[in-house]
N, CA and C of each residue as an Amber inpcrd file, in Angstrom:
protein
   312
 -37.8760000  30.0980000 -10.3410000 -37.1840000  29.1300000 -11.1620000
 -37.1110000  29.6170000 -12.6080000 -38.1720000  30.2960000 -13.0600000
 -38.1810000  30.8210000 -14.4240000 -37.0760000  31.8570000 -14.6090000
 -36.8500000  32.6670000 -13.5740000 -35.8160000  33.6970000 -13.6570000
 -34.4350000  33.0650000 -13.7970000 -34.2130000  32.0030000 -13.0590000
 -32.9260000  31.3210000 -13.1190000 -32.6970000  30.7350000 -14.5070000
 -33.6850000  30.0940000 -15.0610000 -33.5450000  29.5190000 -16.4060000
 -33.3450000  30.6100000 -17.4540000 -34.0520000  31.7300000 -17.3060000
 -33.8770000  32.8390000 -18.2390000 -32.4710000  33.4250000 -18.1410000
 -31.9700000  33.5700000 -16.9240000 -30.6050000  34.0810000 -16.7390000
 -29.5740000  33.1220000 -17.3210000 -29.7900000  31.8520000 -17.1490000
 -28.8660000  30.8460000 -17.6830000 -28.8430000  30.8800000 -19.2120000
 -30.0170000  30.9750000 -19.8350000 -30.0850000  31.0700000 -21.3080000
 -29.3990000  32.3380000 -21.8120000 -29.6020000  33.4460000 -21.0880000
 -28.9720000  34.7040000 -21.4670000 -27.4430000  34.6030000 -21.3680000
 -26.9510000  34.0070000 -20.2860000 -25.5040000  33.8480000 -20.1090000
 -24.9200000  32.9690000 -21.2120000 -25.5890000  31.8880000 -21.5660000
 -25.0950000  31.0150000 -22.6320000 -25.0970000  31.7250000 -23.9830000
 -26.1050000  32.5520000 -24.2390000 -26.1310000  33.3210000 -25.4880000
 -24.9690000  34.3010000 -25.5540000 -24.6900000  34.9910000 -24.4360000
 -23.5730000  35.9360000 -24.4100000 -22.2360000  35.2230000 -24.6080000
 -22.0750000  34.0740000 -23.9730000 -20.8260000  33.3200000 -24.1300000
 -20.6850000  32.7980000 -25.5510000 -21.7970000  32.4600000 -26.1820000
 -21.7500000  31.9830000 -27.5670000 -21.3830000  33.0760000 -28.5570000
 -21.6720000  34.3250000 -28.2200000 -21.3480000  35.4360000 -29.1140000
 -19.8640000  35.7910000 -29.0880000 -19.1870000  35.4730000 -28.0080000
 -17.7710000  35.8130000 -27.8700000 -16.9700000  34.5410000 -27.5760000
 -16.7020000  33.7420000 -28.6070000 -16.0280000  32.4640000 -28.3700000
 -14.5930000  32.6250000 -27.8470000 -13.9040000  33.6910000 -28.2200000
 -12.5390000  33.9110000 -27.7170000 -12.5320000  34.1360000 -26.2110000
 -13.4430000  34.9740000 -25.7420000 -13.5620000  35.2260000 -24.3100000
 -13.9700000  33.9600000 -23.5780000 -14.9160000  33.2220000 -24.1540000
 -15.3860000  31.9810000 -23.5390000 -14.2440000  30.9800000 -23.4020000
 -13.4640000  30.8150000 -24.4640000 -12.3470000  29.8680000 -24.4140000
 -11.3130000  30.3100000 -23.3800000 -11.0350000  31.6120000 -23.3200000
 -10.0720000  32.1280000 -22.3450000 -10.5760000  31.9030000 -20.9230000
 -11.8440000  32.1850000 -20.6850000 -12.4110000  32.0070000 -19.3510000
 -12.3760000  30.5370000 -18.9350000 -12.7300000  29.6410000 -19.8480000
 -12.7110000  28.2060000 -19.5330000 -11.2830000  27.7450000 -19.2700000
 -10.3210000  28.2170000 -20.0740000  -8.9240000  27.8410000 -19.8840000
  -8.3940000  28.3290000 -18.5380000  -8.6960000  29.5800000 -18.1690000
  -8.2340000  30.1240000 -16.8990000  -8.8490000  29.3500000 -15.7300000
 -10.1300000  29.0490000 -15.8300000 -10.7720000  28.2620000 -14.7740000
 -10.1580000  26.8660000 -14.6620000  -9.8940000  26.2260000 -15.7970000
  -9.3050000  24.8830000 -15.7780000  -7.9100000  24.9090000 -15.1630000
  -7.1040000  25.8990000 -15.5400000  -5.7680000  26.0080000 -14.9540000
  -5.8310000  26.2800000 -13.4530000  -6.7320000  27.1290000 -13.0370000
  -6.8830000  27.4230000 -11.6110000  -7.3170000  26.2100000 -10.8140000
  -8.2790000  25.4740000 -11.3350000  -8.7510000  24.2740000 -10.6440000
  -7.6500000  23.2210000 -10.6090000  -6.9280000  23.0640000 -11.7180000
  -5.8300000  22.0880000 -11.7550000  -4.7130000  22.4440000 -10.7980000
  -4.3320000  23.7230000 -10.7380000  -3.2790000  24.1540000  -9.8150000
  -3.7170000  23.9710000  -8.3680000  -4.9640000  24.2800000  -8.0830000
  -5.4900000  24.1030000  -6.7340000  -5.4710000  22.6300000  -6.3340000
  -5.8700000  21.7580000  -7.2410000  -5.8570000  20.3210000  -6.9410000
  -4.4340000  19.8170000  -6.7260000  -3.4790000  20.3120000  -7.5190000
  -2.0820000  19.8780000  -7.3600000  -1.5160000  20.3320000  -6.0180000
  -1.7720000  21.5760000  -5.6420000  -1.2670000  22.0830000  -4.3650000
  -1.9050000  21.3260000  -3.2140000  -3.2090000  21.0690000  -3.2860000
  -3.8610000  20.3140000  -2.2200000  -3.2980000  18.9060000  -2.1240000
  -3.0040000  18.2690000  -3.2400000  -2.4290000  16.9190000  -3.2080000
  -1.0800000  16.9130000  -2.5050000  -0.2550000  17.9120000  -2.7910000
   1.0560000  17.9890000  -2.1390000   0.8950000  18.2330000  -0.6430000
   0.0410000  19.1830000  -0.2650000  -0.1770000  19.4790000   1.1580000
  -0.7590000  18.2670000   1.8630000  -1.7050000  17.5960000   1.2360000
  -2.3170000  16.4180000   1.8330000  -1.2840000  15.3170000   2.0510000
  -0.4350000  15.0840000   1.0550000   0.5590000  14.0270000   1.1620000
   1.6230000  14.3520000   2.1980000   2.1140000  15.5840000   2.2070000
   3.2320000  15.9270000   3.0820000   2.8190000  16.3220000   4.4990000
   1.6690000  16.9500000   4.6570000   1.3260000  17.5040000   5.9580000
   0.1480000  16.8330000   6.6540000  -0.8330000  16.3840000   5.9160000
  -2.0500000  15.9060000   6.5500000  -2.0630000  14.3980000   6.8000000
  -1.5160000  13.6160000   5.8900000  -1.4900000  12.1690000   6.0770000
  -0.3570000  11.7870000   7.0180000  -0.5670000  10.7660000   7.8470000
   0.5440000  10.3290000   8.7020000   1.6560000   9.6940000   7.8680000
   2.8680000   9.7940000   8.3700000   4.0020000   9.2140000   7.6780000
   3.9060000   7.6940000   7.6760000   4.3630000   7.0420000   6.6150000
   4.3120000   5.5850000   6.5920000   5.2090000   4.9970000   7.6860000
   4.7130000   4.0020000   8.3680000   5.4810000   3.3490000   9.4150000
   5.3220000   3.9780000  10.7820000   4.6290000   5.1060000  10.8740000
   4.4200000   5.7700000  12.1550000   3.0080000   5.4540000  12.6220000
   2.8960000   4.8370000  13.7870000   1.5950000   4.4000000  14.2670000
   0.8710000   5.4490000  15.1040000   1.5830000   6.3830000  15.6890000
   0.9010000   7.3660000  16.5180000   1.8170000   8.5010000  16.9110000
   1.2500000   9.4220000  17.6960000   2.0330000  10.5590000  18.1760000
   3.1550000  10.0790000  19.0880000   4.2360000  10.7940000  19.0930000
   5.3350000  10.4760000  19.9790000   6.3060000   9.4590000  19.4280000
   6.0740000   8.9960000  18.2290000   6.9790000   8.0110000  17.6490000
   8.0630000   8.6550000  16.8020000   7.9320000   9.9320000  16.5200000
   8.9710000  10.6560000  15.7960000   9.4990000  11.7360000  16.7250000
  10.7840000  11.7630000  16.9050000  11.4130000  12.7850000  17.7350000
  12.4940000  13.4780000  16.9190000  12.8430000  14.6790000  17.3180000
  13.9020000  15.4190000  16.6450000  15.1140000  15.5450000  17.5560000
  16.2730000  15.3350000  17.0010000  17.5260000  15.5370000  17.7260000
  18.2090000  16.7620000  17.1480000  18.6900000  17.6250000  18.0260000
  19.3220000  18.8550000  17.5820000  20.6790000  18.9950000  18.2370000
  21.5640000  19.6610000  17.5890000  22.9000000  19.9310000  18.0760000
  22.9260000  21.3790000  18.5500000  23.0820000  21.5870000  19.8430000
  23.0400000  22.9370000  20.4000000  24.3150000  23.6930000  20.0360000
  24.1410000  24.9220000  19.5910000  25.2650000  25.7820000  19.2510000
  25.7420000  26.4640000  20.5330000  26.9650000  26.1500000  20.9560000
  27.4790000  26.7370000  22.2010000  27.9830000  28.1610000  22.0050000
  28.1280000  28.5850000  20.7570000  28.6150000  29.9360000  20.4840000
  27.5070000  30.9750000  20.6420000  26.2750000  30.6020000  20.2810000
  25.1490000  31.5360000  20.3710000  24.0250000  30.8800000  21.1630000
  23.5320000  31.5620000  22.1770000  22.4700000  31.0230000  23.0320000
  21.1720000  30.8740000  22.2460000  20.5100000  29.7610000  22.4460000
  19.2220000  29.5160000  21.8020000  19.3100000  29.1560000  20.3420000
  20.4950000  28.8520000  19.8500000  20.6690000  28.5270000  18.4370000
  21.0840000  27.0670000  18.3070000  20.7020000  26.4640000  17.2130000
  21.0360000  25.0660000  16.9490000  21.7460000  24.9850000  15.6060000
  22.5160000  23.9410000  15.4300000  23.2190000  23.7510000  14.1630000
  23.0650000  22.3060000  13.7290000  23.4070000  22.0390000  12.5030000
  23.2230000  20.6870000  11.9810000  24.3660000  19.7810000  12.4160000
  24.0780000  18.4670000  12.3630000  25.0960000  17.4650000  12.6630000
  25.9950000  17.2810000  11.4550000  27.2180000  16.9210000  11.7080000
  28.0760000  16.4850000  10.6070000  27.6990000  15.0310000  10.3000000
  28.0750000  14.5550000   9.1260000  27.7450000  13.1820000   8.7730000
  28.3960000  12.1730000   9.7230000  29.6660000  12.3320000  10.1050000
  30.2340000  11.3860000  11.0770000  29.4820000  11.3930000  12.4200000
  29.0160000  12.5750000  12.8780000  28.1990000  12.6230000  14.0920000
  26.9080000  11.8380000  13.9120000  26.2660000  12.0250000  12.7670000
  25.0380000  11.2930000  12.4860000  25.2750000   9.7890000  12.5160000
  26.3600000   9.3260000  11.9130000  26.6640000   7.8870000  11.8970000
  26.8710000   7.3830000  13.3210000  27.5800000   8.1560000  14.1470000
  27.7800000   7.7560000  15.5430000  26.4560000   7.6530000  16.2840000
  25.5720000   8.6160000  16.0780000  24.2580000   8.5880000  16.7400000
  23.4550000   7.3910000  16.2510000  23.4570000   7.1570000  14.9440000
  22.6970000   6.0390000  14.3740000  23.1980000   4.7040000  14.9010000
  24.5020000   4.5400000  14.9530000  25.0730000   3.2700000  15.4000000
  24.8940000   3.0630000  16.9030000  24.8910000   4.1420000  17.6680000
  24.7920000   4.0170000  19.1180000  23.3920000   4.1320000  19.6730000
  22.3920000   4.3150000  18.8180000  21.0170000   4.5230000  19.2820000
  20.4330000   3.2200000  19.8000000  20.1260000   3.1750000  21.0830000
  19.4860000   2.0080000  21.6830000  18.0110000   2.2790000  21.9880000
  17.6390000   3.5450000  22.0840000  16.2690000   3.9080000  22.4390000
  15.3630000   4.0530000  21.2200000  15.9490000   4.0450000  20.0260000
  15.1770000   4.2760000  18.8150000  15.1870000   3.0220000  17.9530000
  14.0920000   2.8110000  17.2420000  14.0580000   1.6770000  16.3030000
  14.8080000   2.0090000  15.0240000  14.9760000   3.2700000  14.7330000
  15.7130000   3.6930000  13.5500000  16.0320000   5.1740000  13.6370000
  17.0440000   5.5800000  12.9270000  17.4550000   6.9850000  12.9120000
  17.6480000   7.3910000  11.4570000  17.1120000   8.5340000  11.0890000
  17.3330000   9.0690000   9.7530000  17.6570000  10.5470000   9.8810000
  18.1800000  11.1210000   8.8190000  18.5820000  12.5260000   8.8460000
  18.0990000  13.2150000   7.5820000  17.9630000  14.5180000   7.6730000
  17.6300000  15.3190000   6.4950000  18.2640000  16.6820000   6.6630000
  18.3610000  17.3850000   5.5780000  18.8600000  18.7520000   5.6200000
  18.0320000  19.6010000   4.6780000  17.8330000  20.8280000   5.0630000
  17.1400000  21.7810000   4.1990000  18.1940000  22.6930000   3.6030000
  18.3700000  22.6070000   2.3290000  19.3480000  23.4790000   1.6850000
  18.8260000  23.8970000   0.3240000  19.1900000  25.0500000  -0.0930000
  18.8170000  25.5500000  -1.4030000  19.8670000  26.5520000  -1.8480000
  19.8700000  26.7860000  -3.1180000  20.7880000  27.7740000  -3.6790000
  19.9930000  29.0040000  -4.0730000  20.4080000  30.1270000  -3.5920000
  19.6580000  31.3410000  -3.8630000  20.4240000  32.3450000  -4.6420000
């Protein structure tokens, strides 16, 4: 225990001699911890917590539009197709749509 306390006092003395390095190290650690907490919050919210309104497995299903031009490929629905599916859905309590798009 004495060795640990001696090492701790030595480390604090060294950090006190170089305040610029100490401030930089503390700032880098704070930014790293903050970024880690932010990323975990996003992952926790989007991937780990269940979606609101969903009570269990099997309550969310995906509908896909098969591409007849290329085997094993799928394509997105047009908005009028989506409206037809939404209006005609008798097996689902609700239908929603999303698209993944970005500009590169």
